[in-house]
Structures are given as C-alpha cells and as structure tokens.
C-alpha positions in Angstrom: 194.1 -63.0 13.3 197.9 -63.1 12.8 197.5 -63.3 9.0 195.9 -59.9 9.1 199.1 -58.3 10.0 201.2 -60.0 7.2 202.1 -57.9 4.1 200.1 -58.2 1.0 200.8 -57.0 -2.6 198.0 -54.8 -4.0 198.6 -53.4 -7.5 202.0 -51.7 -7.5 202.2 -51.6 -3.6 203.1 -53.8 -0.8 200.9 -53.0 2.2 202.1 -53.7 5.7 198.9 -55.4 6.7 195.5 -56.6 5.3 193.3 -54.1 7.1 191.5 -51.4 5.1 189.7 -48.2 6.2 186.4 -48.3 4.4 185.2 -45.2 2.6 183.0 -43.1 4.8 181.3 -39.8 3.9 182.1 -37.2 6.6 180.7 -34.0 5.0 183.4 -31.6 6.2 184.7 -30.2 3.0 184.4 -26.5 2.1 181.5 -25.4 -0.1 183.7 -25.5 -3.2 184.6 -29.1 -2.6 188.1 -28.5 -1.3 188.8 -30.9 1.7 188.6 -29.2 5.0 191.5 -28.2 7.2 191.2 -31.1 9.6 191.1 -33.8 6.9 194.8 -34.2 6.7 195.0 -34.9 10.4 192.0 -37.2 10.3 193.4 -39.5 7.7 197.0 -39.4 9.0 195.8 -40.5 12.4 194.5 -43.8 10.7 197.5 -44.3 8.5 198.5 -47.6 10.2 196.0 -49.6 8.4 197.3 -51.2 5.2 195.2 -49.0 3.0 193.0 -46.0 3.5 190.1 -45.6 1.1 188.8 -42.0 1.4 185.3 -40.7 1.6 183.4 -40.5 -1.7 184.8 -37.7 -3.8 182.9 -36.3 -6.8 184.5 -36.2 -10.2 182.5 -33.2 -11.4 179.9 -30.7 -10.5 177.2 -33.2 -11.7 178.7 -35.9 -9.5 178.0 -34.1 -6.1 175.1 -35.4 -4.2 175.5 -34.3 -0.5 176.3 -31.1 1.1 180.0 -30.4 1.8 181.5 -33.4 0.1 185.0 -33.1 -1.5 185.8 -33.1 -5.2 188.9 -33.9 -7.2 188.7 -32.0 -10.4 189.8 -28.4 -9.8 193.2 -27.0 -8.9 191.9 -26.1 -5.4 190.8 -29.7 -4.9 194.1 -31.1 -5.9 196.0 -28.7 -3.6 193.7 -29.7 -0.7 194.1 -33.4 -1.3 197.9 -33.0 -1.6 198.0 -31.9 2.1 196.1 -35.2 3.0 198.2 -37.6 0.9 201.4 -36.0 2.1 200.3 -36.4 5.7 199.4 -40.0 5.2 202.6 -40.8 3.4 204.6 -39.2 6.2 203.0 -41.7 8.5 204.1 -44.6 6.2 200.4 -45.1 5.0 198.8 -45.7 1.6 195.7 -43.9 0.4 193.3 -44.4 -2.5 190.7 -41.6 -3.3 187.3 -43.0 -3.9 185.6 -41.5 -7.0 181.9 -41.2 -6.4 179.3 -39.9 -8.7 176.0 -39.6 -6.9 173.8 -39.7 -9.9 170.1 -39.3 -8.9 171.1 -39.3 -5.2 171.5 -35.5 -5.4 169.7 -32.3 -4.7 170.1 -29.0 -6.6 170.7 -27.1 -3.4 173.8 -29.1 -2.7 175.7 -28.8 -6.1 177.8 -25.9 -7.3 175.5 -25.4 -10.4 172.2 -25.9 -8.6 170.9 -28.2 -11.4 168.9 -31.4 -10.9 170.8 -34.6 -10.7 171.6 -36.8 -13.7 171.0 -40.6 -14.0 170.5 -43.4 -16.4 166.8 -42.7 -16.5 164.5 -39.9 -15.2 163.3 -41.9 -12.2 163.4 -40.4 -8.7 164.8 -42.6 -5.8 161.7 -41.8 -3.6 163.7 -40.6 -0.7 164.8 -37.3 0.9 168.2 -35.6 1.4 169.7 -33.2 3.9 170.4 -29.8 2.5 171.2 -26.4 4.0 167.5 -25.8 4.2 166.9 -29.1 6.0 165.5 -32.4 4.6 164.0 -32.1 1.2 162.6 -34.7 -1.3 165.0 -35.6 -4.0 163.6 -34.5 -7.4 163.5 -36.7 -10.4 166.9 -36.7 -12.2 167.5 -35.8 -15.8 168.3 -38.8 -18.0 171.8 -38.6 -19.5 172.0 -38.8 -23.4 174.2 -41.5 -24.8 176.9 -38.9 -25.6 176.6 -37.5 -22.0 177.2 -41.1 -20.7 180.5 -41.1 -22.6 181.3 -37.6 -21.3 180.8 -38.9 -17.8 183.2 -41.7 -18.4 185.7 -39.0 -19.4 185.0 -37.0 -16.2 185.9 -40.1 -14.2 189.1 -40.5 -16.2 190.0 -36.7 -15.7 189.3 -37.0 -11.9 191.5 -40.1 -11.6 194.4 -38.2 -13.2 193.9 -35.4 -10.9 193.8 -37.8 -7.9 197.3 -39.0 -8.9 198.5 -35.4 -9.3 197.2 -34.8 -5.8 199.6 -37.6 -4.5 197.0 -40.4 -4.2 198.4 -44.0 -4.5 195.3 -44.9 -6.6 191.6 -44.5 -6.9 188.7 -46.8 -5.9 185.6 -46.4 -8.3 182.4 -46.3 -6.3 180.1 -48.7 -8.1 178.0 -49.5 -5.0 175.4 -48.1 -2.6 172.8 -46.8 -5.0 175.0 -44.1 -6.6 175.4 -43.6 -10.4 177.2 -46.8 -11.5 174.9 -48.9 -9.3 172.0 -47.0 -10.9 173.1 -48.3 -14.3 173.1 -51.9 -13.0 169.6 -51.9 -11.6 166.7 -52.4 -14.1 164.3 -50.4 -12.0 166.6 -47.3 -12.2 167.8 -48.0 -15.7 165.1 -48.2 -18.4 167.3 -47.0 -21.3 167.0 -48.5 -24.7 170.4 -47.6 -26.0 173.6 -49.7 -25.5 173.6 -48.8 -21.8 170.2 -50.3 -20.9 168.3 -53.5 -21.2 170.5 -56.6 -21.1 173.0 -57.6 -18.4 175.8 -56.7 -20.8 174.4 -53.3 -21.5 173.6 -52.4 -17.9 177.2 -53.4 -17.0 178.7 -51.5 -19.8 179.1 -48.1 -18.0 180.9 -49.7 -15.0 183.3 -51.5 -17.3 184.0 -48.4 -19.4 184.7 -46.3 -16.4 187.1 -48.9 -15.1 188.8 -49.4 -18.4 189.2 -45.6 -19.0 190.7 -45.0 -15.5 193.0 -48.0 -15.8 194.3 -46.7 -19.2 194.8 -43.3 -17.7 196.6 -44.1 -14.4 197.4 -47.8 -14.7 195.3 -50.8 -13.8 197.6 -51.4 -10.8 196.4 -48.1 -9.3 192.7 -48.7 -10.1 190.1 -50.5 -8.0 186.3 -50.8 -7.8 183.7 -51.2 -5.0 180.4 -53.1 -5.6 177.5 -54.0 -3.4 175.6 -57.0 -4.9 172.1 -57.2 -3.5 172.0 -53.7 -2.1 168.4 -52.4 -2.0 169.1 -49.0 -0.6 167.2 -45.9 -1.8 164.9 -47.7 -4.2 167.5 -49.8 -6.0 166.3 -53.2 -7.0 168.6 -55.3 -9.2 165.9 -57.9 -9.9 166.2 -61.6 -10.4 169.1 -61.1 -12.8 171.1 -59.4 -10.2 173.4 -62.3 -9.3 174.1 -63.2 -12.9 174.8 -59.5 -13.7 177.5 -59.5 -11.0 179.0 -62.8 -12.2 179.3 -61.2 -15.7 180.5 -57.9 -14.4 183.2 -59.3 -12.1 184.5 -61.6 -14.9 184.8 -58.7 -17.3 186.4 -56.4 -14.7 188.9 -59.1 -13.8 190.2 -59.0 -17.4 191.4 -55.4 -16.7 194.0 -56.6 -14.0 192.8 -54.0 -11.5 194.5 -53.5 -8.1 191.6 -55.0 -6.1 187.9 -55.6 -6.0 186.1 -54.3 -2.9 182.8 -56.0 -2.1 180.3 -54.6 0.4 178.6 -57.9 1.3 174.8 -58.1 1.7 174.5 -61.8 2.6 174.3 -63.9 -0.6 177.1 -66.4 0.3 176.9 -68.5 -2.9 177.2 -65.3 -5.0 180.2 -64.2 -2.7 181.9 -67.5 -3.3 181.4 -67.2 -7.1 182.8 -63.7 -7.1 185.8 -65.0 -5.2 186.4 -67.7 -7.8 185.9 -65.3 -10.7 188.2 -62.6 -9.4 191.9 -63.3 -9.7 193.4 -60.1 -8.3 193.4 -59.1 -4.6 189.9 -59.3 -3.0 188.8 -56.8 -0.3 185.7 -57.7 1.7 183.5 -55.4 3.9 180.8 -57.0 6.1 179.1 -54.0 7.7 178.3 -54.5 11.5 180.7 -57.5 11.7 181.5 -58.2 15.4 185.0 -57.8 16.6 185.5 -61.5 17.4 185.1 -62.3 13.7 187.7 -59.8 12.5 190.3 -61.7 10.4 188.0 -64.7 9.7 187.7 -64.0 6.0 191.5 -63.6 5.5 192.1 -66.7 7.6 189.7 -68.8 5.5 191.2 -67.6 2.3 187.9 -66.0 1.1 189.5 -62.5 1.1 193.0 -61.0 0.9 192.0 -57.9 2.9 189.2 -56.9 5.2 187.6 -53.4 5.2 186.2 -51.8 8.4 184.4 -48.4 8.7 183.0 -47.3 12.1 185.7 -49.2 14.1 188.5 -47.4 12.2 186.6 -44.1 12.5 186.3 -44.3 16.3 189.7 -45.9 16.9 192.5 -44.1 15.0 194.9 -46.8 16.4 192.7 -49.6 15.1 195.6 -51.9 14.2 197.4 -51.4 17.6 194.2 -52.1 19.5 193.7 -55.4 17.6 197.3 -56.4 18.3 197.0 -55.6 22.0 193.4 -57.0 22.3 192.5 -53.6 23.7 188.9 -52.5 23.9 187.4 -50.5 21.1 185.8 -47.1 21.4 182.2 -46.8 20.0 181.6 -44.4 17.2 179.5 -41.3 18.0 176.8 -41.4 15.3 175.7 -37.8 16.1 179.0 -36.5 14.7 179.3 -38.6 11.5 178.3 -35.9 9.1 179.4 -32.3 9.2 180.7 -30.4 12.2 184.2 -29.8 13.6 186.9 -31.8 15.3 184.3 -33.5 17.6 183.9 -37.1 16.4 186.5 -36.5 13.7 190.0 -35.9 15.0 189.4 -36.1 18.8 189.0 -39.9 19.2 191.7 -41.0 21.7 194.1 -43.9 21.3 193.9 -46.7 23.9 197.1 -45.5 25.5 195.8 -42.0 25.9 192.6 -43.5 27.4 194.6 -45.7 29.7 196.7 -42.8 31.0 193.8 -40.4 31.5 
C-alpha cells in the first residue's frame, strides 16, 4: 500500500498521493443549482486525498436530471463553487468538478424549465425517478437535432470555462453510468441516422467532441473523462460491439493528451487490460465495492496510477489517515446519501475523534 502514498503527476498538478474521491451525487444544492452552504465544509473535510472529483454538476438547464443537484453555468453557481474550491485549496487539496449531463435520466419536475429531457433518441429508460412529488416514471426524452448536439458540446465547453472561473483545478467529463454521453455510446439508446449514430465511430463522436472542446477551452492537462464499459444500468445495453467501441474511444481520447482517464470497472478484465495499454496518460481505476484489504492492489501491480473510492471516503473524511494508521473504517449511512442536512454529510467523525469519545 505504500505506493498509494507516493506523489503522482496528473495533468499540470503533482498530487501528494494516489487516492481519489470518486464523484457521488449528494442532492443538497439549492433549487437554482447553487451548491448548498455545507458543501464547502464537506469537500474540505476530505481534502487529504490526492484528488477530489465532485458530485455530477449539470452544464445547462437541459443537463439536470435529479432534484437539487448543482450546476456550473450561472454567476450564482460560480460564486457557490468558489467557496468550495477555496476551502479545499486552503487544506492543500485538489478538486476537479465533474460535468454531468443527465440526458434522458431526467424528469420535468426536477429541472428549472420543466421540459422533458433530451437524448440521442426519443427512447425512455424504463425506470422511475424521485421528484418533489415522490417517485414518478421518467417520460420519453426529446431527440436532439444534429445542430442541438453541437450546441450541447458548446454547453459543456462553457461549463468547463465557468468551472475554472470558480477555482476548480480541472473538470472530469461524466461519460458513464447511463447519462447523456453514455446514451450516445449505446445502440439501444442511440438509433440516430446522422453522424452521431450507427457505427462505432459515429456513436463515439459526441464523447470525443466534448473532450476536444473542453481541452481546447481550458487545456487538456485540466480535462479528464470517466467511462463505465459494460455498465447496464437503467436500460443501457452497449451490445456485442461494446468492447470494440471502448477500444476505439479510448485510443481516440488518448490522442488529446487528457489529464487522466477514470474507469468505473464492471468486470471485463481483458478489456480493462486493453484499455490500460491503449491509454498513455495517468489512469484512475474505480472498482465499486472493493474490500479494504485490496486497496492499493491496482497501483501496486501497475495496472492503475490512481485508485478512486466513494463510500469509504464519504464516511471517513480522514480516509488517508485511517489507511496509514490501519484504523477501522466507519460504514456509510445509506439513508442519508441523498438530500437532507449535515447528518450523513459533514458529521462523520475522524478516527481520533471516535477514539477520544
């Protein structure tokens, strides 16, 4: 595990260790998308990890899916995020804002303009979503026109610039977990007949254009992307071409010289090995549910440069110190994951506080 605590160069930054706080939706923003008052404390508490990747943050009104998630496209959003980035930097941390466009994973009751979601094609995900009125079925989205796809790329670019204005060290593009970019990759969610649908190259085009636009806007060394090969969440099916699509996509993204690639691993080890060979920049690996005794194994083997953890960092703000001291980990309270107040957000104790109680 000692390699985990060694410095690593990621883009234009030297991180003090190889541990990453994975992005986790917490649904505690204000209704206008401005981060909530406790968010600065929440992220600053966890600033000892090498890199914080924030909760998914919408780049536009159309990009919002869930209730009370933050945005990064208005002046109020920027002001709210400045408080967070300043608090993290004061603790010596680094923070990338994750840009997440929910696409069809949206409900009109949750968005500022109350319109139906947008997606590659007018195909509903076949699942429900929590709203202020309770659980409701997600309606079929509206298919984006070719020009609107290009406009959405521009919205990602604008949001990235606003993230840097807010003091973020960079942005991570959310290309995973059944959201908009992932919807373009999956043939059962993308039945388009223009240049963004059909072939592997066409279905990968949107992801590549978003990454290229952001890299041009803020620098490739401040731009990263997260992918989840094989993910079948919320009706997504990548089909038999899925592995080849990711081999093509990763090879094309690698040409951009991005800060890092973040893979949420779904169990296809041969594909993971191929991705590791194709990607020449820093590689971050997230294995959801990985037991504590395996922390550090991917860095030790050379498969990954960094390892990302979610719930363990959420429930243990002193995650790095606990690993170094071999101290027990607090279990996350699932009932407080989404929405609410300080409970299950900023009130998790350090192990020293627990020991002295």
